[in-house]
C-alpha positions in Angstrom: 99.6 -89.7 37.8 98.2 -92.7 35.9 95.0 -90.8 35.1 96.9 -87.8 33.5 97.4 -89.4 30.1 93.7 -90.5 30.0 92.5 -86.9 30.9 94.9 -85.5 28.3 93.6 -87.8 25.6 90.0 -86.8 26.4 90.9 -83.2 26.2 92.7 -83.6 22.9 89.7 -85.5 21.5 87.3 -82.8 22.7 89.5 -80.1 21.1 89.5 -82.0 17.8 85.8 -82.5 17.9 85.2 -78.8 18.5 87.4 -77.9 15.6 85.4 -79.8 13.1 83.8 -77.5 10.5 80.0 -77.5 10.3 78.4 -77.0 6.9 74.9 -77.2 5.5 73.7 -78.4 2.1 72.2 -75.9 -0.4 68.5 -76.0 -0.9 67.8 -78.0 -4.1 65.4 -77.0 -6.8 62.9 -79.7 -6.0 62.5 -78.4 -2.4 62.0 -74.8 -3.8 59.5 -76.2 -6.3 57.5 -77.8 -3.5 57.6 -74.6 -1.5 56.4 -72.6 -4.5 53.5 -75.0 -5.1 52.5 -74.9 -1.4 52.6 -71.1 -1.5 50.4 -70.9 -4.5 47.8 -73.2 -2.8 47.9 -71.3 0.5 48.0 -67.7 -0.9 44.6 -68.0 -2.7 42.9 -70.6 -0.5 39.8 -70.1 1.7 38.6 -67.1 -0.2 35.0 -66.4 -1.2 34.7 -66.9 -5.0 33.9 -63.9 -7.3 30.3 -64.7 -8.4 29.0 -61.2 -9.4 30.4 -57.9 -10.7 32.6 -56.3 -8.2 31.6 -52.9 -6.7 33.9 -50.4 -5.1 33.0 -51.5 -1.5 33.2 -55.1 -2.5 36.7 -54.6 -3.7 37.6 -52.8 -0.5 36.1 -55.5 1.6 38.0 -58.2 -0.3 41.3 -56.3 0.0 40.9 -55.8 3.7 40.1 -59.4 4.4 42.3 -61.2 2.0 45.2 -58.9 1.1 48.4 -60.6 2.3 49.9 -57.5 3.8 46.8 -56.8 5.8 46.8 -60.4 7.0 50.4 -60.1 8.0 49.7 -57.0 10.1 46.8 -58.9 11.9 49.2 -61.7 12.7 51.9 -59.3 13.9 49.3 -57.8 16.2 48.4 -61.2 17.6 52.0 -62.0 18.1 52.5 -58.7 20.0 49.7 -59.8 22.3 51.4 -63.1 22.9 54.6 -61.2 23.7 52.7 -59.2 26.3 51.5 -62.5 27.9 55.1 -63.8 27.8 56.4 -60.6 29.5 54.0 -61.1 32.3 55.7 -64.3 33.3 58.9 -62.4 34.0 57.3 -60.9 37.0 56.9 -64.3 38.7 59.6 -65.7 41.0 62.3 -68.0 39.5 61.7 -71.6 40.4 64.4 -74.2 39.6 64.2 -77.9 40.0 67.2 -80.2 39.9 67.6 -83.9 40.2 70.7 -86.0 39.5 72.8 -89.1 40.0 76.4 -88.5 41.3 79.1 -91.0 41.4 82.9 -91.2 41.4 85.5 -94.0 40.9 87.0 -93.8 44.4 86.1 -92.7 47.9 85.9 -89.0 48.7 88.2 -89.2 51.7 90.2 -86.5 53.5 92.4 -86.0 56.5 93.3 -82.9 58.6 96.7 -81.3 59.4 97.5 -79.1 62.4 98.2 -75.6 61.4 100.5 -75.0 64.4 102.5 -78.3 64.5 102.1 -79.3 60.8 101.3 -82.9 61.7 98.3 -85.0 60.6 95.7 -85.0 63.3 93.2 -87.4 61.8 93.5 -90.6 59.7 91.8 -90.4 56.3 88.0 -90.6 56.6 84.9 -90.0 54.5 81.4 -88.6 55.1 80.0 -89.1 51.6 78.9 -92.2 49.7 80.6 -92.9 46.4 77.2 -92.9 44.7 74.4 -90.5 45.6 71.1 -89.2 44.4 70.4 -85.5 44.8 67.4 -83.3 44.2 66.3 -79.8 45.1 63.5 -77.4 44.4 64.3 -73.7 45.0 62.2 -70.6 44.5 64.0 -67.2 44.3 62.2 -63.8 44.1 64.2 -60.6 43.6 62.0 -57.6 44.3 64.1 -55.3 42.2 63.8 -57.7 39.2 60.1 -57.8 39.8 59.9 -54.0 39.5 62.0 -53.9 36.3 59.9 -56.8 34.8 56.7 -55.0 35.7 57.8 -51.9 33.8 59.0 -54.0 30.9 55.6 -55.7 30.7 54.0 -52.3 30.4 56.4 -51.3 27.6 55.6 -54.6 25.8 51.9 -53.8 26.1 52.5 -50.4 24.6 54.3 -52.1 21.7 51.2 -54.2 21.2 49.2 -51.0 20.7 51.9 -49.8 18.3 51.3 -53.0 16.3 47.6 -52.1 16.2 48.4 -48.6 14.9 50.6 -50.2 12.2 47.6 -52.4 11.2 45.4 -49.3 11.0 48.0 -47.6 8.8 48.0 -50.5 6.4 44.2 -50.5 6.3 44.2 -46.9 5.3 46.8 -47.5 2.6 44.9 -50.5 1.2 41.6 -48.7 1.1 43.3 -45.8 -0.7 45.0 -48.0 -3.2 41.8 -49.9 -4.0 40.0 -46.6 -4.5 42.5 -45.5 -7.1 42.8 -48.8 -8.9 39.1 -49.4 -8.9 38.2 -46.2 -10.7 41.0 -46.6 -13.2 39.7 -50.2 -13.8 36.2 -48.7 -14.3 37.6 -46.4 -17.0 39.2 -49.4 -18.6 36.0 -51.4 -18.7 34.1 -48.4 -20.1 36.6 -47.5 -22.8 38.5 -50.6 -23.9 35.8 -51.7 -26.3 35.8 -48.3 -27.9 39.6 -48.4 -28.1 39.6 -51.8 -29.7 36.9 -50.8 -32.2 38.8 -47.6 -33.2 42.1 -49.6 -33.5 40.3 -52.0 -36.0 39.0 -49.0 -38.0 42.5 -47.4 -38.1 44.1 -50.7 -39.2 41.5 -51.1 -42.0 42.1 -47.6 -43.2 45.9 -48.2 -43.2 45.5 -51.4 -45.1 43.4 -49.6 -47.8 46.0 -46.9 -48.1 48.8 -49.4 -48.3 47.0 -51.2 -51.2 46.6 -47.9 -53.0 50.3 -47.1 -52.5 51.3 -50.5 -53.9 49.1 -49.8 -57.0 50.7 -46.3 -57.4 47.4 -44.7 -57.1 47.5 -41.0 -56.1 50.3 -38.9 -54.7 52.7 -41.3 -52.8 53.9 -38.6 -50.4 50.4 -37.9 -49.4 49.7 -41.6 -49.1 52.7 -42.2 -46.9 51.9 -39.1 -44.7 48.4 -40.5 -44.3 49.7 -43.9 -43.3 52.1 -42.3 -40.8 49.3 -40.4 -39.2 47.3 -43.6 -38.9 50.3 -45.4 -37.4 50.7 -42.6 -34.9 47.0 -42.9 -34.0 47.5 -46.6 -33.5 50.4 -46.1 -31.2 48.5 -43.6 -29.1 45.6 -46.1 -28.8 47.9 -49.0 -27.9 49.5 -47.0 -25.2 46.2 -46.1 -23.7 45.1 -49.7 -23.9 48.1 -50.9 -22.0 47.7 -48.4 -19.2 44.0 -49.3 -18.8 44.6 -53.1 -18.9 47.1 -52.9 -16.0 44.5 -51.3 -13.8 42.4 -54.5 -13.5 45.5 -56.5 -12.8 46.5 -54.1 -10.0 43.0 -54.3 -8.5 43.1 -58.1 -8.6 46.4 -58.1 -6.8 45.1 -55.8 -4.1 42.1 -58.2 -3.6 44.5 -61.1 -3.5 42.9 -62.7 -6.6 45.2 -64.7 -8.9 46.5 -62.2 -11.5 44.9 -64.2 -14.3 41.4 -64.1 -12.7 38.7 -63.1 -15.1 36.2 -60.8 -13.4 33.9 -57.9 -14.2 33.2 -54.6 -12.5 29.8 -53.2 -11.6 30.0 -50.2 -14.0 28.2 -47.1 -12.6 26.2 -45.2 -15.2 26.9 -41.5 -15.9 24.1 -40.4 -13.5 25.6 -42.2 -10.5 29.0 -40.6 -11.0 28.3 -37.9 -8.5 30.9 -35.3 -7.7 32.0 -35.8 -4.1 31.6 -32.6 -2.0 33.7 -32.0 1.1 31.2 -31.0 3.8 33.3 -31.4 6.8 34.6 -28.3 8.7 38.3 -28.2 8.1 39.1 -27.3 11.7 37.4 -30.6 12.7 39.6 -32.4 10.2 42.7 -30.8 11.7 41.8 -31.9 15.2 40.9 -35.4 14.0 44.2 -35.7 12.2 46.2 -34.7 15.3 44.2 -37.2 17.4 43.7 -40.2 15.1 46.7 -40.4 12.8 48.4 -43.8 13.4 51.8 -42.3 13.2 51.1 -39.8 15.9 49.5 -42.4 18.1 52.6 -44.5 17.7 54.7 -41.6 18.9 52.4 -41.3 21.9 53.2 -44.9 22.8 56.8 -44.4 22.1 56.8 -41.5 24.6 55.3 -43.7 27.2 57.9 -46.4 26.5 60.7 -43.8 26.9 59.2 -42.6 30.2 59.1 -46.2 31.4 62.8 -46.6 30.4 63.6 -43.6 32.6 61.9 -45.3 35.6 63.8 -48.5 34.9 67.1 -46.7 35.0 66.2 -45.3 38.4 65.2 -48.7 39.7 68.5 -50.3 38.7 70.4 -48.0 41.0 68.6 -49.4 44.0 69.6 -52.5 46.0 67.6 -55.6 45.4 66.1 -57.8 48.1 66.2 -61.5 47.2 63.9 -63.9 49.0 64.5 -67.7 48.6 62.9 -70.8 49.8 63.5 -74.4 48.8 63.4 -78.1 49.5 66.5 -80.4 49.2 67.2 -84.2 49.2 70.5 -86.1 49.3 70.7 -89.9 49.6 74.1 -89.7 51.3 73.8 -92.3 54.1 76.2 -90.4 56.4 73.7 -87.5 56.7 71.5 -87.4 59.7 68.8 -85.6 57.7 68.6 -86.6 54.1 65.8 -84.1 53.3 65.5 -80.6 54.5 63.9 -77.2 53.7 65.8 -73.9 53.8 64.9 -70.2 53.4 66.9 -67.0 53.2 66.8 -63.3 52.6 69.6 -61.5 50.8 70.3 -58.0 49.8 72.2 -57.5 46.5 73.5 -54.2 45.2 75.6 -53.7 42.1 77.6 -50.7 43.3 78.8 -49.9 39.8 75.2 -49.0 38.9 75.6 -46.0 41.2 78.3 -44.7 38.8 76.5 -45.7 35.5 73.0 -45.0 36.8 73.1 -41.2 36.3 74.3 -41.6 32.7 71.6 -44.1 32.0 69.0 -41.8 33.6 70.2 -38.9 31.5 70.1 -41.1 28.4 66.5 -42.1 29.2 65.4 -38.5 29.8 67.0 -37.5 26.5 65.0 -40.3 24.9 61.8 -38.8 26.3 62.7 -35.4 24.9 63.5 -36.8 21.5 60.2 -38.7 21.4 58.3 -35.6 22.3 60.1 -33.4 19.7 59.6 -36.2 17.1 55.9 -36.2 17.8 55.7 -32.4 17.4 57.6 -32.5 14.1 55.3 -35.3 12.9 52.2 -33.3 14.0 53.4 -30.4 11.8 54.0 -32.8 8.9 50.5 -34.3 9.3 48.9 -30.8 9.2 50.9 -30.0 6.1 49.7 -33.3 4.5 46.1 -32.4 5.3 46.4 -29.0 3.6 48.1 -30.7 0.6 45.3 -33.2 0.4 42.7 -30.5 0.4 44.6 -28.5 -2.3 44.8 -31.7 -4.4 41.1 -32.2 -4.0 40.3 -28.6 -5.0 42.6 -28.9 -8.1 41.2 -32.3 -9.0 37.7 -30.9 -8.8 38.6 -28.0 -11.1 40.3 -30.3 -13.6 37.3 -32.7 -13.7 34.8 -29.9 -14.3 37.1 -28.5 -17.1 37.3 -32.0 -18.6 33.5 -32.4 -18.6 33.2 -29.1 -20.6 35.9 -30.3 -23.0 34.2 -33.6 -23.4 30.9 -31.9 -24.3 32.7 -29.9 -27.0 34.5 -33.0 -28.4 31.1 -34.8 -28.7 29.7 -31.9 -30.6 32.7 -31.7 -32.9 32.5 -35.5 -33.5 28.9 -35.1 -34.5 29.8 -32.4 -37.0 32.7 -34.5 -38.4 30.4 -37.5 -38.9 27.9 -35.3 -40.8 30.7 -33.9 -43.0 32.2 -37.4 -43.6 28.8 -38.7 -44.7 28.5 -35.7 -47.0 31.9 -36.5 -48.5 33.4 -33.1 -47.6 36.2 -34.6 -45.3 38.3 -37.7 -45.5 38.4 -40.7 -43.2 41.6 -39.5 -41.5 39.9 -36.4 -40.2 37.0 -38.4 -38.8 39.4 -40.9 -37.2 41.4 -38.0 -35.7 38.2 -36.6 -34.3 37.2 -39.9 -32.8 40.6 -40.3 -31.3 40.4 -36.8 -29.8 37.0 -37.6 -28.3 38.3 -40.9 -27.0 41.3 -39.3 -25.5 39.1 -36.7 -23.8 36.8 -39.4 -22.4 39.8 -41.3 -21.1 41.2 -38.2 -19.5 37.9 -37.3 -18.0 37.4 -40.8 -16.5 40.9 -40.7 -15.1 40.2 -37.2 -13.8 37.2 -38.5 -12.0 39.3 -41.4 -10.6 41.8 -38.8 -9.4 39.0 -36.7 -7.9 37.6 -39.7 -5.9 41.1 -40.5 -4.9 41.9 -37.0 -3.7 38.5 -36.8 -1.8 39.2 -40.1 0.1 42.8 -39.0 0.7 41.5 -36.2 2.9 39.9 -38.7 5.3 42.9 -41.0 5.2 45.2 -38.1 6.1 42.8 -37.2 9.0 43.4 -40.8 10.3 39.7 -41.7 10.2 38.9 -45.4 10.2 36.9 -46.7 7.2 35.6 -49.5 9.5 34.2 -49.5 13.1 36.7 -50.7 15.7 34.5 -53.7 16.5 33.9 -54.8 12.9 34.6 -58.4 12.3 36.1 -59.7 9.0 33.8 -62.8 9.0 32.1 -62.2 5.7 32.4 -59.9 2.7 28.8 -58.5 2.7 29.0 -57.2 6.3 32.3 -55.5 5.7 31.0 -54.1 2.4 28.0 -52.7 4.2 30.1 -51.1 7.0 32.3 -49.4 4.4 29.3 -48.0 2.6 27.8 -46.7 5.8 31.0 -45.0 6.8 31.3 -43.3 3.4 27.7 -42.0 3.7 28.5 -40.5 7.1 31.6 -38.8 5.8 29.6 -37.5 2.8 27.2 -35.7 5.1 30.1 -34.2 7.1 29.8 -36.5 10.1 33.3 -37.7 11.1 32.5 -38.6 14.7 34.3 -41.9 15.6 
């Protein structure tokens, strides 16, 4: 009875301690600033410097090696492999080691009382020291748990391959984005100096007209109309300039260059701007898409994971056989044998699994069916995407050819306008408008070529074809660049064999 207040006090103190609120401090600006500086150093570190004009394949190689999203997918794939290794350990037996020091403030003594007569038959006695040292090492292996862990390890391995398909999908997306941004950036490099020169001419003509208006020379309505037409031309040129300037920034972001990096592009001449021709049999592309698309391969693995889940639901309805073996030690001086080994075999069976098992099995089978139907629906979507990609390519090819014809006409018109302006038969506004039309046509034609290249490569991306060999290492930019160029040459000849 004397110990009751002490125990009660300890319980009250424990209750009060558990009731204390736990709070954290907000992250201060200084810590966020240090994190930002660290991120800036790490994001752009260990990258090969840009020492020469960047080609298309150079841009692709840099994006595949340094793009942060691509690097994230590589790390996720490596983490998935580590999870496979970790899941393999679940198949091993459980081994537990315990060691401790046990003491109490009085003797562990007891007496016996007769059940029939109700009298004490023994005086109080003990068979245990007040202070003991104990230790044991026990290994337990449940065969049912081993079977479930074995299937789980296979499922984790399939998830590792899903991570690989996710990485392939990101690779395809990055290559496609670089393709689009690169050709738009090429258009910017080719046309920005022409835009800037024309903007200067327009501004000069506008300033001359404003001076004449201030001096009340000529018809003011005509002068103001002329100035308005020049301002409208300036607005069009500035809008074009803004769209082109952003292309290089987008390309730099894809290559993981700092956005303010100054770099140049290796500008192809007009002769090298070949029109890409699709020489692959479309039936081959359909088959390749159904075999290689990352999304469909992911569903293949998801179907296998669902089938494994069905097997696990069946295993859980079976009884488990548990094998155990261990060694023990107890320093109790009353024991005849202070150390001993023991072993045992035990059958365990959760009988409620017999009731819930059929429902779990039906659920797993439904998961298999859903995975198969989802894959079939995705296969249909992939085929539709392939047909859309081919239609986009055909349309882009027609638009590019029409644009080339229009560009030739605008060049001829501009030549005639120049001749008439020199002869004094037309004003400067008409010449500027002709130059603006020719510039707009050149811009649209360059963007049409960029769209054509983008639509052409989109066909191979939709077919799930890898731009790099599976064993290609990302050690250096030149080797990746060369591998990308070789793949493009193969596809251009109609060879899509993996």
